[in-house]
MIKEMI-963938 format. One line per field, with one value per residue (C-alpha): residue number from 1; residue in three letters; chain; x, y, z. Coordinates in pm, 1 decimal. Layout:
REM MIKEMI-963938
k	c(NUM / ...)
r	c(Ala / ...)
c	c(A / ...)
c1	c(X / ...)
c2	c(Y / ...)
c3	c(Z / ...)
END
This chain:
REM MIKEMI-963938
k	c(1 / 2 / 3 / 4 / 5 / 6 / 7 / 8 / 9 / 10 / 11 / 12 / 13 / 14 / 15 / 16 / 17 / 18 / 19 / 20 / 21 / 22 / 23 / 24 / 25 / 26 / 27 / 28 / 29 / 30 / 31 / 32 / 33 / 34 / 35 / 36 / 37 / 38 / 39 / 40 / 41 / 42 / 43 / 44 / 45 / 46 / 47 / 48 / 49 / 50 / 51 / 52 / 53 / 54 / 55 / 56 / 57 / 58 / 59 / 60 / 61 / 62 / 63 / 64 / 65 / 66 / 67 / 68 / 69 / 70 / 71 / 72 / 73 / 74 / 75 / 76 / 77 / 78 / 79 / 80 / 81 / 82 / 83 / 84 / 85 / 86 / 87 / 88 / 89 / 90 / 91 / 92 / 93 / 94 / 95 / 96 / 97 / 98 / 99 / 100 / 101 / 102 / 103 / 104 / 105 / 106 / 107 / 108 / 109 / 110 / 111 / 112 / 113 / 114 / 115 / 116 / 117 / 118 / 119 / 120 / 121 / 122 / 123 / 124 / 125 / 126 / 127 / 128 / 129 / 130 / 131 / 132 / 133 / 134 / 135 / 136 / 137 / 138 / 139 / 140 / 141 / 142 / 143 / 144 / 145 / 146 / 147 / 148 / 149 / 150 / 151 / 152 / 153 / 154 / 155 / 156 / 157 / 158 / 159 / 160 / 161 / 162 / 163 / 164 / 165 / 166 / 167 / 168 / 169 / 170 / 171 / 172 / 173 / 174 / 175 / 176)
r	c(Met / Arg / Ala / Pro / Ala / Thr / Ala / Ile / Val / Thr / Val / Ala / Ser / Ala / Leu / Leu / Ala / Gly / Val / Ala / Val / Leu / Ala / Leu / Gly / Glu / Arg / Ala / Ala / Leu / Val / Pro / Ala / Leu / His / Leu / Ala / Ala / Val / Thr / Pro / Leu / Leu / Trp / Phe / Ala / Asp / Val / Arg / Glu / His / Arg / Leu / Pro / Asn / Arg / Leu / Val / Leu / Pro / Asn / Leu / Ala / Leu / Ala / Leu / Leu / Ala / Ala / Leu / Ala / Ala / Gly / Ala / Leu / Gly / Asp / Gly / Thr / Pro / Leu / Leu / Ala / Gly / Leu / Gly / Thr / Gly / Ala / Val / Leu / Leu / Val / Leu / Ser / Leu / Val / Gly / Gly / Leu / Gly / Met / Gly / Asp / Ala / Lys / Leu / Gly / Ala / Ala / Leu / Ala / Leu / Thr / Leu / Gly / Ser / Leu / Gly / Val / Glu / Pro / Leu / Leu / Leu / Ala / Leu / Leu / Leu / Ala / Leu / Leu / Gly / Gly / Gly / Ala / Val / Ser / Ile / Ala / Gly / Leu / Val / Ala / Arg / Arg / Leu / Arg / Arg / Gly / Gln / Ala / Ile / Ala / Phe / Gly / Pro / Phe / Leu / Leu / Ala / Gly / Ala / Trp / Ala / Val / Leu / Ala / Leu / Gln / Ala / Val / Ala / Ala / Leu / Arg)
c	c(A / A / A / A / A / A / A / A / A / A / A / A / A / A / A / A / A / A / A / A / A / A / A / A / A / A / A / A / A / A / A / A / A / A / A / A / A / A / A / A / A / A / A / A / A / A / A / A / A / A / A / A / A / A / A / A / A / A / A / A / A / A / A / A / A / A / A / A / A / A / A / A / A / A / A / A / A / A / A / A / A / A / A / A / A / A / A / A / A / A / A / A / A / A / A / A / A / A / A / A / A / A / A / A / A / A / A / A / A / A / A / A / A / A / A / A / A / A / A / A / A / A / A / A / A / A / A / A / A / A / A / A / A / A / A / A / A / A / A / A / A / A / A / A / A / A / A / A / A / A / A / A / A / A / A / A / A / A / A / A / A / A / A / A / A / A / A / A / A / A / A / A / A / A / A / A)
c1	c(6015.4 / 6248.5 / 6473.7 / 6321.8 / 6376.4 / 6663.0 / 6439.3 / 6191.2 / 6469.4 / 6625.0 / 6300.7 / 6192.9 / 6535.3 / 6535.8 / 6190.5 / 6291.1 / 6610.8 / 6400.5 / 6183.9 / 6497.7 / 6642.1 / 6317.5 / 6263.3 / 6612.0 / 6763.6 / 7119.6 / 7111.3 / 7390.0 / 7116.7 / 7072.2 / 7375.8 / 7237.6 / 6890.7 / 7026.7 / 7197.4 / 6871.6 / 6688.8 / 6927.2 / 6885.6 / 6519.7 / 6378.3 / 6642.9 / 6585.3 / 6209.5 / 6238.2 / 6495.0 / 6291.6 / 5964.2 / 6128.2 / 6379.3 / 6274.5 / 6624.4 / 6775.2 / 7125.8 / 7407.6 / 7578.7 / 7287.5 / 7197.5 / 7539.3 / 7669.5 / 7349.4 / 7383.3 / 7744.1 / 7647.0 / 7354.7 / 7576.8 / 7837.8 / 7566.7 / 7421.6 / 7768.2 / 7821.5 / 7487.8 / 7586.7 / 7917.5 / 7720.1 / 7503.4 / 7204.8 / 7222.8 / 6866.5 / 6955.9 / 7217.1 / 6997.1 / 6696.4 / 6900.7 / 7070.3 / 6746.8 / 6549.0 / 6835.2 / 6854.0 / 6479.5 / 6487.7 / 6793.3 / 6611.4 / 6308.0 / 6538.7 / 6708.4 / 6378.4 / 6254.2 / 5995.6 / 6201.4 / 6480.9 / 6832.1 / 6821.5 / 6507.4 / 6683.8 / 6982.9 / 6760.9 / 6540.4 / 6844.1 / 6971.1 / 6629.3 / 6605.4 / 6947.5 / 6837.5 / 6481.8 / 6607.1 / 6737.9 / 6373.4 / 6296.1 / 6153.5 / 5791.7 / 5859.8 / 6062.0 / 5781.1 / 5528.8 / 5741.6 / 5765.4 / 5391.8 / 5313.1 / 5544.9 / 5383.9 / 5030.8 / 5107.5 / 5286.7 / 5021.1 / 4736.9 / 4899.1 / 4968.3 / 4610.0 / 4468.8 / 4696.7 / 4583.3 / 4217.0 / 4255.9 / 4453.0 / 4745.3 / 4971.1 / 5004.3 / 5034.8 / 5398.2 / 5484.4 / 5692.0 / 5612.5 / 5875.6 / 5886.8 / 6157.0 / 5912.1 / 5692.8 / 5990.9 / 6086.8 / 5729.4 / 5692.5 / 6021.1 / 5947.7 / 5593.3 / 5733.9 / 5999.0 / 5729.2 / 5520.1 / 5826.3 / 5896.0 / 5539.9 / 5571.0 / 5899.5 / 5728.7 / 5475.3)
c2	c(-9139.8 / -9246.0 / -9025.2 / -8895.4 / -9111.7 / -8999.0 / -8990.1 / -8757.7 / -8525.2 / -8523.7 / -8450.2 / -8181.8 / -8017.5 / -8020.6 / -7862.5 / -7594.7 / -7527.4 / -7466.8 / -7221.3 / -7042.8 / -7010.2 / -6870.9 / -6637.0 / -6494.5 / -6518.3 / -6389.7 / -6225.0 / -6310.3 / -6442.9 / -6739.0 / -6912.1 / -6928.4 / -7004.8 / -7309.2 / -7425.8 / -7367.5 / -7575.9 / -7862.5 / -7849.8 / -7744.9 / -8101.2 / -8199.2 / -7887.0 / -7941.0 / -8302.0 / -8232.0 / -7950.8 / -8144.1 / -8453.8 / -8304.6 / -7938.9 / -7850.8 / -7693.0 / -7839.7 / -7585.5 / -7799.5 / -7714.9 / -7362.2 / -7198.1 / -7261.2 / -7109.4 / -6810.8 / -6760.0 / -6786.7 / -6548.4 / -6297.3 / -6311.5 / -6267.8 / -5970.3 / -5815.3 / -5866.0 / -5699.5 / -5413.9 / -5371.8 / -5340.3 / -5068.0 / -5255.3 / -5253.0 / -5379.2 / -5747.9 / -5668.4 / -5422.7 / -5656.4 / -5951.0 / -5766.8 / -5604.2 / -5926.5 / -6118.5 / -5869.0 / -5893.8 / -6273.9 / -6284.0 / -6075.7 / -6307.5 / -6603.5 / -6452.4 / -6373.5 / -6725.4 / -6689.1 / -6847.6 / -7101.8 / -6991.2 / -7214.6 / -7032.9 / -6699.0 / -6809.9 / -6957.4 / -6647.4 / -6421.8 / -6633.7 / -6624.5 / -6248.2 / -6192.6 / -6395.2 / -6261.4 / -5906.2 / -5921.4 / -5914.3 / -5614.6 / -5548.9 / -5632.0 / -5994.5 / -6044.7 / -5905.2 / -6125.6 / -6435.7 / -6346.7 / -6277.4 / -6612.5 / -6787.7 / -6614.6 / -6682.6 / -7048.2 / -7104.8 / -6915.5 / -7108.8 / -7443.1 / -7334.0 / -7219.8 / -7532.3 / -7747.5 / -7572.4 / -7599.3 / -7968.7 / -8010.9 / -8156.4 / -7878.4 / -7766.7 / -7398.4 / -7298.2 / -7604.1 / -7517.7 / -7595.7 / -7640.6 / -7293.6 / -7365.9 / -7532.0 / -7221.2 / -6994.0 / -7215.5 / -7236.9 / -6858.1 / -6805.9 / -7066.3 / -6934.7 / -6588.6 / -6732.9 / -6935.8 / -6621.7 / -6445.0 / -6741.8 / -6734.9 / -6361.0 / -6420.2 / -6668.1 / -6409.7)
c3	c(188.7 / -91.5 / -302.2 / -626.5 / -932.9 / -1152.9 / -1461.3 / -1289.5 / -1173.4 / -1520.7 / -1705.0 / -1455.8 / -1469.6 / -1850.8 / -1865.8 / -1614.9 / -1810.1 / -2121.9 / -1929.1 / -1805.2 / -2156.3 / -2295.3 / -2001.0 / -1963.0 / -2308.4 / -2308.9 / -1965.7 / -1722.9 / -1491.1 / -1725.1 / -1570.9 / -1214.5 / -1355.4 / -1538.4 / -1220.4 / -1036.0 / -1296.1 / -1225.6 / -847.5 / -808.8 / -793.6 / -538.2 / -327.0 / -338.8 / -229.4 / 44.7 / 196.7 / 194.6 / 339.7 / 583.5 / 622.0 / 510.8 / 200.8 / 165.3 / 143.8 / -119.9 / -352.5 / -239.1 / -192.3 / -546.9 / -681.5 / -450.4 / -567.3 / -936.2 / -887.5 / -709.0 / -986.1 / -1250.9 / -1062.1 / -1029.5 / -1403.2 / -1478.2 / -1246.1 / -1426.0 / -1749.9 / -1600.5 / -1456.3 / -1078.6 / -1031.1 / -982.3 / -718.7 / -529.9 / -548.5 / -427.2 / -144.0 / -27.7 / -38.1 / 119.7 / 407.4 / 476.5 / 462.8 / 690.2 / 950.8 / 924.4 / 970.6 / 1274.6 / 1447.7 / 1381.9 / 1109.7 / 833.6 / 800.7 / 709.1 / 400.4 / 288.3 / 337.3 / 127.1 / -143.6 / -145.6 / -186.8 / -477.4 / -642.8 / -592.1 / -748.5 / -1050.7 / -1084.5 / -1032.9 / -1389.4 / -1500.8 / -1280.6 / -937.3 / -1026.0 / -1129.8 / -811.9 / -598.2 / -780.3 / -712.3 / -342.1 / -325.2 / -485.6 / -238.6 / 58.7 / -63.8 / -131.5 / 197.1 / 388.7 / 226.9 / 306.6 / 665.5 / 719.5 / 555.0 / 770.7 / 1087.0 / 990.5 / 905.4 / 1229.6 / 1039.8 / 1170.6 / 1527.6 / 1607.0 / 1562.5 / 1351.8 / 1047.2 / 686.3 / 417.5 / 258.4 / -3.0 / -244.3 / -232.2 / -302.6 / -594.0 / -725.8 / -714.5 / -898.4 / -1165.0 / -1214.1 / -1286.8 / -1518.9 / -1698.9 / -1748.0 / -1887.9 / -2115.9 / -2250.7 / -2311.2 / -2497.1 / -2728.7 / -2842.5)
END
């Protein structure tokens, strides 16, 4: 499988950046969301191709999301930090017991820190969408015998799709 074309990555990133701006406005979470917009196509491609989310793409986003959540907490809104830490802890446990990759846990924590600025419900919706999508693909793969029992699927794209779906819904609501 070849690397994604630069034009596709650029257009997708620009569209996602527009969604982030509309969804988050002037929140501190906009900074990590814009970074996420830039790396989402690359993360998606890497995870599908290699079943790996590169630290060089995930860790900067995690750091930006943590700083944004700390800034929001300093301004009186601790929801992003609590949401991110809680989700990150759950995902870390899932990673340690073998149900999730460590890259997925780091990405999920970064997404939770960012989506937490919208509240707990949007974060839970994004996680639910990711689980439903990943579960549906896993079941379909088993039924079609394209996956063997215990074989992993790339879960990062589902985490990203859930997060961007929630941000798109927020962006549409902001336009009204």
